[in-house]
PDB file of N, CA, C and O in Angstrom, chain B, residues numbered from 101:
ATOM      1  N   MET B 101      -5.864 -17.778  -5.540  1.00  0.00           N
ATOM      2  CA  MET B 101      -6.055 -17.484  -6.943  1.00  0.00           C
ATOM      3  C   MET B 101      -5.024 -16.437  -7.366  1.00  0.00           C
ATOM      4  O   MET B 101      -4.948 -15.361  -6.773  1.00  0.00           O
ATOM      5  N   LYS B 102      -4.249 -16.747  -8.369  1.00  0.00           N
ATOM      6  CA  LYS B 102      -3.215 -15.847  -8.867  1.00  0.00           C
ATOM      7  C   LYS B 102      -3.819 -14.932  -9.924  1.00  0.00           C
ATOM      8  O   LYS B 102      -4.432 -15.398 -10.885  1.00  0.00           O
ATOM      9  N   LYS B 103      -3.642 -13.633  -9.738  1.00  0.00           N
ATOM     10  CA  LYS B 103      -4.178 -12.668 -10.679  1.00  0.00           C
ATOM     11  C   LYS B 103      -3.023 -12.044 -11.443  1.00  0.00           C
ATOM     12  O   LYS B 103      -1.944 -11.827 -10.892  1.00  0.00           O
ATOM     13  N   ASN B 104      -3.256 -11.760 -12.699  1.00  0.00           N
ATOM     14  CA  ASN B 104      -2.248 -11.109 -13.527  1.00  0.00           C
ATOM     15  C   ASN B 104      -2.499  -9.611 -13.520  1.00  0.00           C
ATOM     16  O   ASN B 104      -3.548  -9.144 -13.964  1.00  0.00           O
ATOM     17  N   PHE B 105      -1.537  -8.872 -13.019  1.00  0.00           N
ATOM     18  CA  PHE B 105      -1.640  -7.427 -12.964  1.00  0.00           C
ATOM     19  C   PHE B 105      -0.693  -6.816 -13.978  1.00  0.00           C
ATOM     20  O   PHE B 105       0.362  -7.375 -14.277  1.00  0.00           O
ATOM     21  N   THR B 106      -1.080  -5.659 -14.504  1.00  0.00           N
ATOM     22  CA  THR B 106      -0.170  -4.926 -15.381  1.00  0.00           C
ATOM     23  C   THR B 106       0.943  -4.327 -14.529  1.00  0.00           C
ATOM     24  O   THR B 106       0.846  -4.285 -13.302  1.00  0.00           O
ATOM     25  N   GLU B 107       1.981  -3.873 -15.180  1.00  0.00           N
ATOM     26  CA  GLU B 107       3.088  -3.250 -14.454  1.00  0.00           C
ATOM     27  C   GLU B 107       2.602  -2.031 -13.681  1.00  0.00           C
ATOM     28  O   GLU B 107       3.043  -1.788 -12.558  1.00  0.00           O
ATOM     29  N   ARG B 108       1.708  -1.275 -14.272  1.00  0.00           N
ATOM     30  CA  ARG B 108       1.162  -0.081 -13.620  1.00  0.00           C
ATOM     31  C   ARG B 108       0.363  -0.451 -12.361  1.00  0.00           C
ATOM     32  O   ARG B 108       0.472   0.214 -11.331  1.00  0.00           O
ATOM     33  N   GLU B 109      -0.439  -1.519 -12.459  1.00  0.00           N
ATOM     34  CA  GLU B 109      -1.213  -1.971 -11.304  1.00  0.00           C
ATOM     35  C   GLU B 109      -0.297  -2.472 -10.194  1.00  0.00           C
ATOM     36  O   GLU B 109      -0.527  -2.182  -9.020  1.00  0.00           O
ATOM     37  N   LEU B 110       0.740  -3.222 -10.560  1.00  0.00           N
ATOM     38  CA  LEU B 110       1.703  -3.688  -9.557  1.00  0.00           C
ATOM     39  C   LEU B 110       2.384  -2.516  -8.864  1.00  0.00           C
ATOM     40  O   LEU B 110       2.556  -2.522  -7.645  1.00  0.00           O
ATOM     41  N   ASP B 111       2.770  -1.512  -9.642  1.00  0.00           N
ATOM     42  CA  ASP B 111       3.395  -0.321  -9.050  1.00  0.00           C
ATOM     43  C   ASP B 111       2.455   0.347  -8.060  1.00  0.00           C
ATOM     44  O   ASP B 111       2.885   0.792  -6.996  1.00  0.00           O
ATOM     45  N   ARG B 112       1.175   0.419  -8.404  1.00  0.00           N
ATOM     46  CA  ARG B 112       0.196   1.059  -7.526  1.00  0.00           C
ATOM     47  C   ARG B 112      -0.033   0.232  -6.262  1.00  0.00           C
ATOM     48  O   ARG B 112      -0.162   0.791  -5.173  1.00  0.00           O
ATOM     49  N   ILE B 113      -0.084  -1.079  -6.398  1.00  0.00           N
ATOM     50  CA  ILE B 113      -0.247  -1.947  -5.222  1.00  0.00           C
ATOM     51  C   ILE B 113       0.933  -1.756  -4.275  1.00  0.00           C
ATOM     52  O   ILE B 113       0.748  -1.603  -3.068  1.00  0.00           O
ATOM     53  N   ILE B 114       2.140  -1.765  -4.822  1.00  0.00           N
ATOM     54  CA  ILE B 114       3.340  -1.586  -3.999  1.00  0.00           C
ATOM     55  C   ILE B 114       3.341  -0.213  -3.347  1.00  0.00           C
ATOM     56  O   ILE B 114       3.684  -0.079  -2.172  1.00  0.00           O
ATOM     57  N   GLU B 115       2.963   0.797  -4.099  1.00  0.00           N
ATOM     58  CA  GLU B 115       2.905   2.156  -3.552  1.00  0.00           C
ATOM     59  C   GLU B 115       1.900   2.240  -2.402  1.00  0.00           C
ATOM     60  O   GLU B 115       2.191   2.831  -1.362  1.00  0.00           O
ATOM     61  N   MET B 116       0.728   1.653  -2.588  1.00  0.00           N
ATOM     62  CA  MET B 116      -0.293   1.684  -1.552  1.00  0.00           C
ATOM     63  C   MET B 116       0.145   0.899  -0.317  1.00  0.00           C
ATOM     64  O   MET B 116      -0.106   1.318   0.813  1.00  0.00           O
ATOM     65  N   ALA B 117       0.801  -0.240  -0.539  1.00  0.00           N
ATOM     66  CA  ALA B 117       1.268  -1.057   0.585  1.00  0.00           C
ATOM     67  C   ALA B 117       2.375  -0.327   1.347  1.00  0.00           C
ATOM     68  O   ALA B 117       2.477  -0.462   2.566  1.00  0.00           O
ATOM     69  N   TRP B 118       3.192   0.434   0.649  1.00  0.00           N
ATOM     70  CA  TRP B 118       4.308   1.138   1.277  1.00  0.00           C
ATOM     71  C   TRP B 118       3.825   2.329   2.111  1.00  0.00           C
ATOM     72  O   TRP B 118       4.450   2.680   3.112  1.00  0.00           O
ATOM     73  N   GLU B 119       2.714   2.951   1.700  1.00  0.00           N
ATOM     74  CA  GLU B 119       2.182   4.109   2.419  1.00  0.00           C
ATOM     75  C   GLU B 119       1.663   3.665   3.787  1.00  0.00           C
ATOM     76  O   GLU B 119       0.943   2.672   3.896  1.00  0.00           O
ATOM     77  N   ASP B 120       2.032   4.405   4.816  1.00  0.00           N
ATOM     78  CA  ASP B 120       1.629   4.048   6.176  1.00  0.00           C
ATOM     79  C   ASP B 120       0.134   4.204   6.411  1.00  0.00           C
ATOM     80  O   ASP B 120      -0.452   3.427   7.165  1.00  0.00           O
ATOM     81  N   ARG B 121      -0.483   5.174   5.794  1.00  0.00           N
ATOM     82  CA  ARG B 121      -1.892   5.454   6.074  1.00  0.00           C
ATOM     83  C   ARG B 121      -2.865   4.672   5.197  1.00  0.00           C
ATOM     84  O   ARG B 121      -4.072   4.734   5.429  1.00  0.00           O
ATOM     85  N   THR B 122      -2.385   3.950   4.212  1.00  0.00           N
ATOM     86  CA  THR B 122      -3.281   3.188   3.349  1.00  0.00           C
ATOM     87  C   THR B 122      -3.502   1.804   3.945  1.00  0.00           C
ATOM     88  O   THR B 122      -2.565   1.010   4.016  1.00  0.00           O
ATOM     89  N   PRO B 123      -4.726   1.502   4.374  1.00  0.00           N
ATOM     90  CA  PRO B 123      -4.981   0.182   4.977  1.00  0.00           C
ATOM     91  C   PRO B 123      -5.025  -0.909   3.909  1.00  0.00           C
ATOM     92  O   PRO B 123      -5.288  -0.646   2.736  1.00  0.00           O
ATOM     93  N   PHE B 124      -4.766  -2.122   4.340  1.00  0.00           N
ATOM     94  CA  PHE B 124      -4.841  -3.254   3.420  1.00  0.00           C
ATOM     95  C   PHE B 124      -6.242  -3.389   2.837  1.00  0.00           C
ATOM     96  O   PHE B 124      -6.402  -3.880   1.720  1.00  0.00           O
ATOM     97  N   GLU B 125      -7.251  -2.961   3.576  1.00  0.00           N
ATOM     98  CA  GLU B 125      -8.630  -3.032   3.092  1.00  0.00           C
ATOM     99  C   GLU B 125      -8.826  -2.174   1.839  1.00  0.00           C
ATOM    100  O   GLU B 125      -9.621  -2.525   0.968  1.00  0.00           O
ATOM    101  N   ALA B 126      -8.108  -1.056   1.745  1.00  0.00           N
ATOM    102  CA  ALA B 126      -8.204  -0.209   0.551  1.00  0.00           C
ATOM    103  C   ALA B 126      -7.622  -0.926  -0.663  1.00  0.00           C
ATOM    104  O   ALA B 126      -8.145  -0.806  -1.770  1.00  0.00           O
ATOM    105  N   ILE B 127      -6.540  -1.671  -0.452  1.00  0.00           N
ATOM    106  CA  ILE B 127      -5.938  -2.447  -1.539  1.00  0.00           C
ATOM    107  C   ILE B 127      -6.891  -3.566  -1.951  1.00  0.00           C
ATOM    108  O   ILE B 127      -7.063  -3.834  -3.140  1.00  0.00           O
ATOM    109  N   THR B 128      -7.504  -4.210  -0.974  1.00  0.00           N
ATOM    110  CA  THR B 128      -8.483  -5.261  -1.259  1.00  0.00           C
ATOM    111  C   THR B 128      -9.651  -4.692  -2.050  1.00  0.00           C
ATOM    112  O   THR B 128     -10.092  -5.298  -3.027  1.00  0.00           O
ATOM    113  N   TYR B 129     -10.151  -3.539  -1.639  1.00  0.00           N
ATOM    114  CA  TYR B 129     -11.283  -2.907  -2.306  1.00  0.00           C
ATOM    115  C   TYR B 129     -10.943  -2.555  -3.753  1.00  0.00           C
ATOM    116  O   TYR B 129     -11.746  -2.781  -4.659  1.00  0.00           O
ATOM    117  N   GLN B 130      -9.757  -2.003  -3.963  1.00  0.00           N
ATOM    118  CA  GLN B 130      -9.387  -1.525  -5.295  1.00  0.00           C
ATOM    119  C   GLN B 130      -8.926  -2.641  -6.228  1.00  0.00           C
ATOM    120  O   GLN B 130      -9.223  -2.604  -7.422  1.00  0.00           O
ATOM    121  N   PHE B 131      -8.207  -3.629  -5.703  1.00  0.00           N
ATOM    122  CA  PHE B 131      -7.610  -4.647  -6.568  1.00  0.00           C
ATOM    123  C   PHE B 131      -8.147  -6.066  -6.338  1.00  0.00           C
ATOM    124  O   PHE B 131      -7.820  -6.974  -7.102  1.00  0.00           O
ATOM    125  N   GLY B 132      -8.955  -6.269  -5.308  1.00  0.00           N
ATOM    126  CA  GLY B 132      -9.551  -7.571  -5.060  1.00  0.00           C
ATOM    127  C   GLY B 132      -8.571  -8.623  -4.568  1.00  0.00           C
ATOM    128  O   GLY B 132      -8.761  -9.812  -4.823  1.00  0.00           O
ATOM    129  N   ILE B 133      -7.518  -8.198  -3.863  1.00  0.00           N
ATOM    130  CA  ILE B 133      -6.552  -9.153  -3.324  1.00  0.00           C
ATOM    131  C   ILE B 133      -6.515  -9.022  -1.806  1.00  0.00           C
ATOM    132  O   ILE B 133      -6.748  -7.945  -1.257  1.00  0.00           O
ATOM    133  N   SER B 134      -6.222 -10.116  -1.148  1.00  0.00           N
ATOM    134  CA  SER B 134      -6.199 -10.115   0.316  1.00  0.00           C
ATOM    135  C   SER B 134      -4.891  -9.525   0.836  1.00  0.00           C
ATOM    136  O   SER B 134      -3.971  -9.240   0.069  1.00  0.00           O
ATOM    137  N   GLU B 135      -4.831  -9.349   2.146  1.00  0.00           N
ATOM    138  CA  GLU B 135      -3.602  -8.863   2.788  1.00  0.00           C
ATOM    139  C   GLU B 135      -2.455  -9.836   2.518  1.00  0.00           C
ATOM    140  O   GLU B 135      -1.334  -9.419   2.229  1.00  0.00           O
ATOM    141  N   GLN B 136      -2.742 -11.126   2.615  1.00  0.00           N
ATOM    142  CA  GLN B 136      -1.703 -12.135   2.371  1.00  0.00           C
ATOM    143  C   GLN B 136      -1.192 -12.071   0.938  1.00  0.00           C
ATOM    144  O   GLN B 136       0.011 -12.189   0.706  1.00  0.00           O
ATOM    145  N   GLU B 137      -2.091 -11.884  -0.024  1.00  0.00           N
ATOM    146  CA  GLU B 137      -1.672 -11.761  -1.427  1.00  0.00           C
ATOM    147  C   GLU B 137      -0.837 -10.507  -1.645  1.00  0.00           C
ATOM    148  O   GLU B 137       0.104 -10.515  -2.439  1.00  0.00           O
ATOM    149  N   THR B 138      -1.182  -9.422  -0.938  1.00  0.00           N
ATOM    150  CA  THR B 138      -0.395  -8.193  -1.008  1.00  0.00           C
ATOM    151  C   THR B 138       1.014  -8.443  -0.482  1.00  0.00           C
ATOM    152  O   THR B 138       1.992  -7.995  -1.080  1.00  0.00           O
ATOM    153  N   ILE B 139       1.118  -9.150   0.624  1.00  0.00           N
ATOM    154  CA  ILE B 139       2.423  -9.474   1.209  1.00  0.00           C
ATOM    155  C   ILE B 139       3.234 -10.328   0.234  1.00  0.00           C
ATOM    156  O   ILE B 139       4.438 -10.121   0.084  1.00  0.00           O
ATOM    157  N   GLU B 140       2.585 -11.281  -0.425  1.00  0.00           N
ATOM    158  CA  GLU B 140       3.272 -12.125  -1.399  1.00  0.00           C
ATOM    159  C   GLU B 140       3.795 -11.312  -2.583  1.00  0.00           C
ATOM    160  O   GLU B 140       4.896 -11.561  -3.073  1.00  0.00           O
ATOM    161  N   ILE B 141       3.006 -10.343  -3.037  1.00  0.00           N
ATOM    162  CA  ILE B 141       3.445  -9.460  -4.125  1.00  0.00           C
ATOM    163  C   ILE B 141       4.651  -8.643  -3.678  1.00  0.00           C
ATOM    164  O   ILE B 141       5.625  -8.507  -4.418  1.00  0.00           O
ATOM    165  N   MET B 142       4.583  -8.104  -2.474  1.00  0.00           N
ATOM    166  CA  MET B 142       5.699  -7.312  -1.955  1.00  0.00           C
ATOM    167  C   MET B 142       6.957  -8.178  -1.864  1.00  0.00           C
ATOM    168  O   MET B 142       8.044  -7.731  -2.230  1.00  0.00           O
ATOM    169  N   ARG B 143       6.819  -9.386  -1.387  1.00  0.00           N
ATOM    170  CA  ARG B 143       7.963 -10.296  -1.261  1.00  0.00           C
ATOM    171  C   ARG B 143       8.570 -10.605  -2.633  1.00  0.00           C
ATOM    172  O   ARG B 143       9.791 -10.654  -2.782  1.00  0.00           O
ATOM    173  N   ARG B 144       7.716 -10.810  -3.619  1.00  0.00           N
ATOM    174  CA  ARG B 144       8.179 -11.167  -4.958  1.00  0.00           C
ATOM    175  C   ARG B 144       8.807  -9.985  -5.697  1.00  0.00           C
ATOM    176  O   ARG B 144       9.770 -10.164  -6.443  1.00  0.00           O
ATOM    177  N   GLU B 145       8.269  -8.784  -5.496  1.00  0.00           N
ATOM    178  CA  GLU B 145       8.679  -7.630  -6.296  1.00  0.00           C
ATOM    179  C   GLU B 145       9.787  -6.781  -5.665  1.00  0.00           C
ATOM    180  O   GLU B 145      10.391  -5.949  -6.342  1.00  0.00           O
ATOM    181  N   MET B 146      10.050  -6.983  -4.397  1.00  0.00           N
ATOM    182  CA  MET B 146      11.049  -6.150  -3.714  1.00  0.00           C
ATOM    183  C   MET B 146      12.318  -6.942  -3.440  1.00  0.00           C
ATOM    184  O   MET B 146      12.320  -8.173  -3.441  1.00  0.00           O
ATOM    185  N   LYS B 147      13.399  -6.201  -3.206  1.00  0.00           N
ATOM    186  CA  LYS B 147      14.628  -6.848  -2.762  1.00  0.00           C
ATOM    187  C   LYS B 147      14.363  -7.422  -1.373  1.00  0.00           C
ATOM    188  O   LYS B 147      13.564  -6.868  -0.617  1.00  0.00           O
ATOM    189  N   PRO B 148      15.025  -8.523  -1.032  1.00  0.00           N
ATOM    190  CA  PRO B 148      14.791  -9.143   0.282  1.00  0.00           C
ATOM    191  C   PRO B 148      14.980  -8.179   1.458  1.00  0.00           C
ATOM    192  O   PRO B 148      14.190  -8.194   2.402  1.00  0.00           O
ATOM    193  N   SER B 149      16.009  -7.350   1.409  1.00  0.00           N
ATOM    194  CA  SER B 149      16.253  -6.417   2.517  1.00  0.00           C
ATOM    195  C   SER B 149      15.149  -5.363   2.600  1.00  0.00           C
ATOM    196  O   SER B 149      14.746  -4.975   3.696  1.00  0.00           O
ATOM    197  N   SER B 150      14.664  -4.901   1.457  1.00  0.00           N
ATOM    198  CA  SER B 150      13.575  -3.914   1.443  1.00  0.00           C
ATOM    199  C   SER B 150      12.286  -4.529   1.962  1.00  0.00           C
ATOM    200  O   SER B 150      11.535  -3.890   2.699  1.00  0.00           O
ATOM    201  N   PHE B 151      12.032  -5.785   1.572  1.00  0.00           N
ATOM    202  CA  PHE B 151      10.833  -6.460   2.049  1.00  0.00           C
ATOM    203  C   PHE B 151      10.872  -6.613   3.569  1.00  0.00           C
ATOM    204  O   PHE B 151       9.881  -6.337   4.245  1.00  0.00           O
ATOM    205  N   ARG B 152      12.013  -7.052   4.109  1.00  0.00           N
ATOM    206  CA  ARG B 152      12.131  -7.218   5.560  1.00  0.00           C
ATOM    207  C   ARG B 152      11.926  -5.891   6.285  1.00  0.00           C
ATOM    208  O   ARG B 152      11.273  -5.849   7.328  1.00  0.00           O
ATOM    209  N   MET B 153      12.478  -4.811   5.743  1.00  0.00           N
ATOM    210  CA  MET B 153      12.316  -3.489   6.353  1.00  0.00           C
ATOM    211  C   MET B 153      10.837  -3.077   6.330  1.00  0.00           C
ATOM    212  O   MET B 153      10.313  -2.584   7.329  1.00  0.00           O
ATOM    213  N   TRP B 154      10.167  -3.281   5.186  1.00  0.00           N
ATOM    214  CA  TRP B 154       8.753  -2.934   5.065  1.00  0.00           C
ATOM    215  C   TRP B 154       7.910  -3.771   6.016  1.00  0.00           C
ATOM    216  O   TRP B 154       7.034  -3.249   6.705  1.00  0.00           O
ATOM    217  N   ARG B 155       8.181  -5.081   6.051  1.00  0.00           N
ATOM    218  CA  ARG B 155       7.392  -5.989   6.879  1.00  0.00           C
ATOM    219  C   ARG B 155       7.534  -5.646   8.357  1.00  0.00           C
ATOM    220  O   ARG B 155       6.554  -5.686   9.101  1.00  0.00           O
ATOM    221  N   LYS B 156       8.731  -5.315   8.782  1.00  0.00           N
ATOM    222  CA  LYS B 156       8.976  -4.942  10.172  1.00  0.00           C
ATOM    223  C   LYS B 156       8.212  -3.662  10.527  1.00  0.00           C
ATOM    224  O   LYS B 156       7.651  -3.544  11.616  1.00  0.00           O
ATOM    225  N   ARG B 157       8.199  -2.709   9.592  1.00  0.00           N
ATOM    226  CA  ARG B 157       7.526  -1.441   9.834  1.00  0.00           C
ATOM    227  C   ARG B 157       6.009  -1.595   9.849  1.00  0.00           C
ATOM    228  O   ARG B 157       5.327  -0.958  10.652  1.00  0.00           O
ATOM    229  N   VAL B 158       5.482  -2.433   8.968  1.00  0.00           N
ATOM    230  CA  VAL B 158       4.025  -2.569   8.803  1.00  0.00           C
ATOM    231  C   VAL B 158       3.400  -3.459   9.863  1.00  0.00           C
ATOM    232  O   VAL B 158       2.256  -3.242  10.262  1.00  0.00           O
ATOM    233  N   GLN B 159       4.138  -4.453  10.320  1.00  0.00           N
ATOM    234  CA  GLN B 159       3.578  -5.424  11.254  1.00  0.00           C
ATOM    235  C   GLN B 159       3.113  -4.736  12.538  1.00  0.00           C
ATOM    236  O   GLN B 159       3.894  -4.073  13.221  1.00  0.00           O
ATOM    237  N   GLY B 160       1.852  -4.901  12.847  1.00  0.00           N
ATOM    238  CA  GLY B 160       1.283  -4.335  14.060  1.00  0.00           C
ATOM    239  C   GLY B 160       0.924  -2.868  13.970  1.00  0.00           C
ATOM    240  O   GLY B 160       0.453  -2.290  14.949  1.00  0.00           O
ATOM    241  N   ARG B 161       1.135  -2.249  12.814  1.00  0.00           N
ATOM    242  CA  ARG B 161       0.818  -0.825  12.656  1.00  0.00           C
ATOM    243  C   ARG B 161      -0.697  -0.649  12.576  1.00  0.00           C
ATOM    244  O   ARG B 161      -1.361  -1.258  11.737  1.00  0.00           O
ATOM    245  N   ASN B 162      -1.220   0.173  13.441  1.00  0.00           N
ATOM    246  CA  ASN B 162      -2.677   0.357  13.501  1.00  0.00           C
ATOM    247  C   ASN B 162      -3.257   0.959  12.232  1.00  0.00           C
ATOM    248  O   ASN B 162      -4.377   0.621  11.849  1.00  0.00           O
ATOM    249  N   THR B 163      -2.516   1.846  11.569  1.00  0.00           N
ATOM    250  CA  THR B 163      -3.074   2.522  10.395  1.00  0.00           C
ATOM    251  C   THR B 163      -3.161   1.617   9.173  1.00  0.00           C
ATOM    252  O   THR B 163      -3.815   1.983   8.197  1.00  0.00           O
ATOM    253  N   LYS B 164      -2.522   0.445   9.192  1.00  0.00           N
ATOM    254  CA  LYS B 164      -2.593  -0.475   8.053  1.00  0.00           C
ATOM    255  C   LYS B 164      -3.805  -1.399   8.131  1.00  0.00           C
ATOM    256  O   LYS B 164      -4.049  -2.173   7.206  1.00  0.00           O
ATOM    257  N   HIS B 165      -4.557  -1.329   9.208  1.00  0.00           N
ATOM    258  CA  HIS B 165      -5.748  -2.162   9.374  1.00  0.00           C
ATOM    259  C   HIS B 165      -6.910  -1.267   9.776  1.00  0.00           C
ATOM    260  O   HIS B 165      -6.862  -0.615  10.819  1.00  0.00           O
ATOM    261  N   ALA B 166      -7.948  -1.232   8.960  1.00  0.00           N
ATOM    262  CA  ALA B 166      -9.071  -0.321   9.174  1.00  0.00           C
ATOM    263  C   ALA B 166      -9.722  -0.526  10.545  1.00  0.00           C
ATOM    264  O   ALA B 166     -10.137   0.449  11.173  1.00  0.00           O
ATOM    265  N   LYS B 167      -9.818  -1.752  11.016  1.00  0.00           N
ATOM    266  CA  LYS B 167     -10.483  -2.019  12.297  1.00  0.00           C
ATOM    267  C   LYS B 167      -9.658  -1.549  13.490  1.00  0.00           C
ATOM    268  O   LYS B 167     -10.206  -1.294  14.562  1.00  0.00           O
ATOM    269  N   LYS B 168      -8.347  -1.433  13.311  1.00  0.00           N
ATOM    270  CA  LYS B 168      -7.478  -0.996  14.406  1.00  0.00           C
ATOM    271  C   LYS B 168      -7.268   0.509  14.423  1.00  0.00           C
ATOM    272  O   LYS B 168      -6.730   1.044  15.393  1.00  0.00           O
ATOM    273  N   ARG B 169      -7.678   1.195  13.377  1.00  0.00           N
ATOM    274  CA  ARG B 169      -7.469   2.641  13.280  1.00  0.00           C
ATOM    275  C   ARG B 169      -8.323   3.390  14.290  1.00  0.00           C
ATOM    276  O   ARG B 169      -9.414   2.958  14.660  1.00  0.00           O
ATOM    277  N   GLY B 170      -7.803   4.502  14.711  1.00  0.00           N
ATOM    278  CA  GLY B 170      -8.599   5.381  15.550  1.00  0.00           C
ATOM    279  C   GLY B 170      -9.638   6.088  14.700  1.00  0.00           C
ATOM    280  O   GLY B 170      -9.493   6.167  13.480  1.00  0.00           O
ATOM    281  N   GLU B 171     -10.669   6.595  15.321  1.00  0.00           N
ATOM    282  CA  GLU B 171     -11.714   7.278  14.567  1.00  0.00           C
ATOM    283  C   GLU B 171     -11.234   8.596  13.981  1.00  0.00           C
ATOM    284  O   GLU B 171     -11.863   9.129  13.066  1.00  0.00           O
ATOM    285  N   ASP B 172     -10.133   9.130  14.489  1.00  0.00           N
ATOM    286  CA  ASP B 172      -9.603  10.393  13.998  1.00  0.00           C
ATOM    287  C   ASP B 172      -8.880  10.237  12.651  1.00  0.00           C
ATOM    288  O   ASP B 172      -8.608  11.238  11.988  1.00  0.00           O
ATOM    289  N   VAL B 173      -8.567   9.008  12.240  1.00  0.00           N
ATOM    290  CA  VAL B 173      -7.907   8.760  10.958  1.00  0.00           C
ATOM    291  C   VAL B 173      -8.983   8.399   9.952  1.00  0.00           C
ATOM    292  O   VAL B 173      -9.542   7.303   9.995  1.00  0.00           O
ATOM    293  N   ASP B 174      -9.275   9.331   9.039  1.00  0.00           N
ATOM    294  CA  ASP B 174     -10.367   9.098   8.103  1.00  0.00           C
ATOM    295  C   ASP B 174      -9.943   9.234   6.642  1.00  0.00           C
ATOM    296  O   ASP B 174     -10.794   9.370   5.764  1.00  0.00           O
ATOM    297  N   ARG B 175      -8.638   9.199   6.374  1.00  0.00           N
ATOM    298  CA  ARG B 175      -8.182   9.307   4.999  1.00  0.00           C
ATOM    299  C   ARG B 175      -7.106   8.254   4.752  1.00  0.00           C
ATOM    300  O   ARG B 175      -6.539   7.693   5.689  1.00  0.00           O
ATOM    301  N   PHE B 176      -6.835   7.996   3.468  1.00  0.00           N
ATOM    302  CA  PHE B 176      -5.863   6.966   3.102  1.00  0.00           C
ATOM    303  C   PHE B 176      -4.457   7.519   2.939  1.00  0.00           C
ATOM    304  O   PHE B 176      -3.486   6.802   3.178  1.00  0.00           O
ATOM    305  N   LYS B 177      -4.329   8.769   2.540  1.00  0.00           N
ATOM    306  CA  LYS B 177      -2.985   9.273   2.311  1.00  0.00           C
ATOM    307  C   LYS B 177      -2.700  10.475   3.190  1.00  0.00           C
ATOM    308  O   LYS B 177      -3.611  11.147   3.673  1.00  0.00           O
ATOM    309  N   CYS B 178      -1.447  10.723   3.382  1.00  0.00           N
ATOM    310  CA  CYS B 178      -0.990  11.816   4.225  1.00  0.00           C
ATOM    311  C   CYS B 178      -1.398  13.155   3.608  1.00  0.00           C
ATOM    312  O   CYS B 178      -1.361  13.312   2.388  1.00  0.00           O
ATOM    313  N   SER B 179      -1.778  14.101   4.430  1.00  0.00           N
ATOM    314  CA  SER B 179      -2.178  15.412   3.931  1.00  0.00           C
ATOM    315  C   SER B 179      -1.013  16.155   3.290  1.00  0.00           C
ATOM    316  O   SER B 179      -1.223  17.082   2.509  1.00  0.00           O
ATOM    317  N   ARG B 180       0.223  15.752   3.617  1.00  0.00           N
ATOM    318  CA  ARG B 180       1.402  16.412   3.055  1.00  0.00           C
ATOM    319  C   ARG B 180       1.891  15.750   1.769  1.00  0.00           C
ATOM    320  O   ARG B 180       2.841  16.228   1.149  1.00  0.00           O
ATOM    321  N   GLN B 181       1.250  14.654   1.365  1.00  0.00           N
ATOM    322  CA  GLN B 181       1.663  13.943   0.159  1.00  0.00           C
ATOM    323  C   GLN B 181       1.286  14.749  -1.076  1.00  0.00           C
ATOM    324  O   GLN B 181       0.167  15.248  -1.190  1.00  0.00           O
ATOM    325  N   ARG B 182       2.229  14.870  -1.993  1.00  0.00           N
ATOM    326  CA  ARG B 182       1.970  15.628  -3.218  1.00  0.00           C
ATOM    327  C   ARG B 182       0.980  14.899  -4.114  1.00  0.00           C
ATOM    328  O   ARG B 182       0.912  13.670  -4.124  1.00  0.00           O
ATOM    329  N   HIS B 183       0.237  15.661  -4.844  1.00  0.00           N
ATOM    330  CA  HIS B 183      -0.707  15.082  -5.806  1.00  0.00           C
ATOM    331  C   HIS B 183       0.056  14.745  -7.076  1.00  0.00           C
ATOM    332  O   HIS B 183       0.754  15.599  -7.622  1.00  0.00           O
ATOM    333  N   ILE B 184      -0.065  13.529  -7.548  1.00  0.00           N
ATOM    334  CA  ILE B 184       0.630  13.083  -8.753  1.00  0.00           C
ATOM    335  C   ILE B 184      -0.413  12.865  -9.841  1.00  0.00           C
ATOM    336  O   ILE B 184      -1.396  12.151  -9.642  1.00  0.00           O
ATOM    337  N   SER B 185      -0.190  13.483 -10.977  1.00  0.00           N
ATOM    338  CA  SER B 185      -1.132  13.307 -12.077  1.00  0.00           C
ATOM    339  C   SER B 185      -0.362  13.138 -13.378  1.00  0.00           C
ATOM    340  O   SER B 185       0.632  13.825 -13.613  1.00  0.00           O
ATOM    341  N   GLY B 186      -0.811  12.247 -14.200  1.00  0.00           N
ATOM    342  CA  GLY B 186      -0.186  12.035 -15.496  1.00  0.00           C
ATOM    343  C   GLY B 186       1.269  11.620 -15.403  1.00  0.00           C
ATOM    344  O   GLY B 186       2.060  11.928 -16.294  1.00  0.00           O
ATOM    345  N   ASN B 187       1.630  10.929 -14.342  1.00  0.00           N
ATOM    346  CA  ASN B 187       2.982  10.433 -14.140  1.00  0.00           C
ATOM    347  C   ASN B 187       4.005  11.550 -13.965  1.00  0.00           C
ATOM    348  O   ASN B 187       5.205  11.311 -14.102  1.00  0.00           O
ATOM    349  N   LYS B 188       3.555  12.748 -13.670  1.00  0.00           N
ATOM    350  CA  LYS B 188       4.455  13.863 -13.420  1.00  0.00           C
ATOM    351  C   LYS B 188       4.112  14.452 -12.060  1.00  0.00           C
ATOM    352  O   LYS B 188       2.937  14.554 -11.705  1.00  0.00           O
ATOM    353  N   VAL B 189       5.107  14.831 -11.313  1.00  0.00           N
ATOM    354  CA  VAL B 189       4.882  15.430 -10.007  1.00  0.00           C
ATOM    355  C   VAL B 189       4.428  16.872 -10.235  1.00  0.00           C
ATOM    356  O   VAL B 189       5.065  17.628 -10.968  1.00  0.00           O
ATOM    357  N   SER B 190       3.329  17.235  -9.600  1.00  0.00           N
ATOM    358  CA  SER B 190       2.797  18.586  -9.741  1.00  0.00           C
ATOM    359  C   SER B 190       3.783  19.598  -9.166  1.00  0.00           C
ATOM    360  O   SER B 190       4.434  19.358  -8.149  1.00  0.00           O
ATOM    361  N   LYS B 191       3.870  20.720  -9.841  1.00  0.00           N
ATOM    362  CA  LYS B 191       4.755  21.777  -9.365  1.00  0.00           C
ATOM    363  C   LYS B 191       4.019  22.645  -8.358  1.00  0.00           C
ATOM    364  O   LYS B 191       2.789  22.698  -8.346  1.00  0.00           O
ATOM    365  N   ARG B 192       4.772  23.311  -7.530  1.00  0.00           N
ATOM    366  CA  ARG B 192       4.164  24.170  -6.498  1.00  0.00           C
ATOM    367  C   ARG B 192       3.454  25.323  -7.055  1.00  0.00           C
ATOM    368  O   ARG B 192       2.898  26.127  -6.306  1.00  0.00           O
TER     369      ARG B 192
END
């Protein structure tokens, strides 16, 4: 089933897929799309070389699949990631 996403939603899906600590299950929960649909979006929206680089990095990564994660990983984003609000990067 093909879903129509706004540009903002597509940007968020791509951002979540690119983050190492965000599992595909979080994308499914938030946007209702499967891992395969996420991969298709990444393939369609990224340059071919960027997609291949992302796919190589993500394939087999334990943190991208909730069932493969260790119990010590209990968050979706890196603790060092800056908080972004209102489309502006927060200042220190």
